[in-house]
N, C-alpha and C positions, 0 to 999 in steps of 0.2 A: 415247734416253730414251723412256719410255712416257708416254702421255697418253690422255685420254678421248674425244678428238675423232675421229669417223669420216669427217667431211667438212671439208676445209680449203679455203675459197674465198678466192682472191686477187683484189684489184684488179690492173690491168695497168700502165697508164701511171703512173709515179711510185712504183710498188711493186715490180714485177718488172723493168720496162724504163725506161730514162731517155730518153724520147721528147720531152722538152720543147723541144729545139731545132727539131725537125721540126714540132711543133705550132705553135710561135710563128711559124715561117717561113710555114707554110700559112695561118695566120690573117692574117698581114700581107698576103699575096698575095690572100686572099679579100676583104679590105677595099679594097685598092688597085684591084682589078678593077672596083670600082664608084665609084671616085673619092673614097673616104673615107679619112680619116687612120687608120692602123692603131693599135690599142690598145697600151699599154705591155706589154712582155714579162711583167712581174710580174702585171699584171692578167689576162693570158692564163693564166699558171700557176695563178692562183687559181680558175679555172673548169674546170681539167682534172678530168675525172671525171664531169662533167655530160653529158647528151646534147648533141650538137653544136648543135642549134637552141636549146636552153636556154642554152648557153654563149655563143653569138653574141648572143642577146637581152640577156644580162647585160652584154655589152660595148658595146652600142649606147646612144647618148644617149636614144633612145626605144625601150625594150624591147617596146612594144606594136606596133611597125611590122612586122607579120608578113610583108609582101612583102619588106622589106629583109632580114629574118632568113632567109627562104627563098633569096634571091639569094646572100647572102654564104655561107650554109652550102653551097650547091651549088658555088660557086667554091672554097671551102675543100677540098671533097672532090676536085675536079679538081686543085687545087694539090698536095694531099698525094699523090695517085696519081702525079703527075708527079715529085715529089720522090723517091718510092720507087724510081723507075727510074734515078735519077742515081747516078754512081759515088761521090759524097760522102755518100750516104744513110747516116745513122748513128743507130741506135736501140739502143744496147748494153744488155745486162742489167746490173743493178747488181752490184757485187762480192759474191761468195758465193751469188748466187741460184741458179745452176745446181746447185751442190753441195747446197744445202739442199733443193731440189726433189727431187733424187735420194734424199736421206736420208728425206724425209717420204713419198715415194711408195713405200710398202712395206706388205705385209700387207693388212689390210682397209681401210686408210686410202685414201680417194679424194680427189683434188684437183680443184678447179674454178676458174673465172674468172668474175668479174662486172665488166663494164667498160662505160664510155660509148663505146668504140670500136664501129665497125661490125664485123659478123662477118667481112666480107671483109678488112678491115684487120687484125683480130686474127689470123685464120688465116695471113695472109701473114707477119706478124711471128713467129708461133710456128714456122712452117716455116723461116723464115730462121735461127732459132736452134736448130732441130732439137728442138723441145719439143712437137710436135703430139701425141705419144703420152703425155704426162704427165697430161693433164687429161681427166676423163670427162664433164665438163659445162662448156659454154661459154655464158654468158649475156651477150648484147650489147644495145645500145640499139635495134637495129632489130627486135627481137622481144619486148622486155620494156619495162616502164615504167622511166624513168630514175631514178637515185639522187636523193634519199634514199628514194624509194618502195621498199618491201621486195620488190617483184615478182621481181627477179632472184634474190634469195636463196631466196624461196619456190619458184620454178621449179627452182633448183639442188637444193634439198632434196627436192622431189618426184621429180626425175630420179634422184637418188642413193638415195632411200629412207631419208633421214636426218631425225632430229628436231632441233628447235632446240637442245636441250641437248647434242647431240653434234656441233654445227656451230660453226665459228669463221670469222670474216671477218678478213682481214688487208689493211689498206689505209693510204693516206697522207693522206687528206683527211677533213675533217669530214663530207662527204657519205657516205663509207664508214661512218664510225662511226654516223651517224644511220640509215643504211639497216640496219645490224646491229641497232641498238636497236629499230627499227620491226618487225624480223622476230623479235625476242626471241632474238637470237643473240649470243654472246660476240664482242667485237671486240678486235683487237690493232692498235695503230698503229705505223708504221715512221717512224723519225726522219729518213730520208734523202729524203723525198718533198717534196711541194709545199705542205703546210700544216705549221705549227709543232707540235711535240710538245705544247705547252701547250694548243693548240686541240683537238688530238685527245683529250687527257684530259678536257677540259671537255665534249666531245661524246660521251663514253661509252666511250672506250677503257679496257679492263680492265688493259692493260699497254702499255708502249712499248718497242720494241727498237731498239737503236742500230746493229745490224749484222745481216745476214741469218743469220749463223751463230748468233745468239742466239735464233732462233725456236724450235728444239726445246726448249730450257730453259724458255722462256716458256710454251709449251704444257704442259709437265710441271708447272710451278708452278701454273698456273691449274687444272689437273686436281685438285690437292690442296686447293683452297680451297672 
């Protein structure tokens, strides 16, 4: 199906890859390393998409404790790196994602990623799935301001030479929808991620898709509005 978008930017965790179990485990270990009670798994899922330091701060009783934030964030990074080397490491793509990326990655259409992950973590995951050649722009939390700041999308558009009206952001959290709105970019929410579809719509999603294979049709429909 044809559509008007020349740049399609995806969130990663919760949109393309189901990394929640690894994120929750690493966060638990990060808190325990400093003698603190780990946050509930649901609370961790709610902050996926933010920069690591912002996520940790939101999970702490005192979000202004910058020293604690820094310590836990560093322990999280070490824990996640260790988990990535274990045999039971599991960060699968959501059903249909690989196929839809192949379908959308054609002609003049360029694909990108805007994520709260570090670039090292993102590249490692893309390489694990054999997707490193799919995306022409990778925007991460270690080089750009975190969501919902529009910096990642602005950088992606500048790198791709795309205007806001020909760019779309696809994500699973309200942070993604708000980032798109701040960048004046169309947003599509996915129903299989970490925030509810109703929240995504309230935060500015122009459409919600229930499965990855529905994305091409959604893009085409939005192009006619």
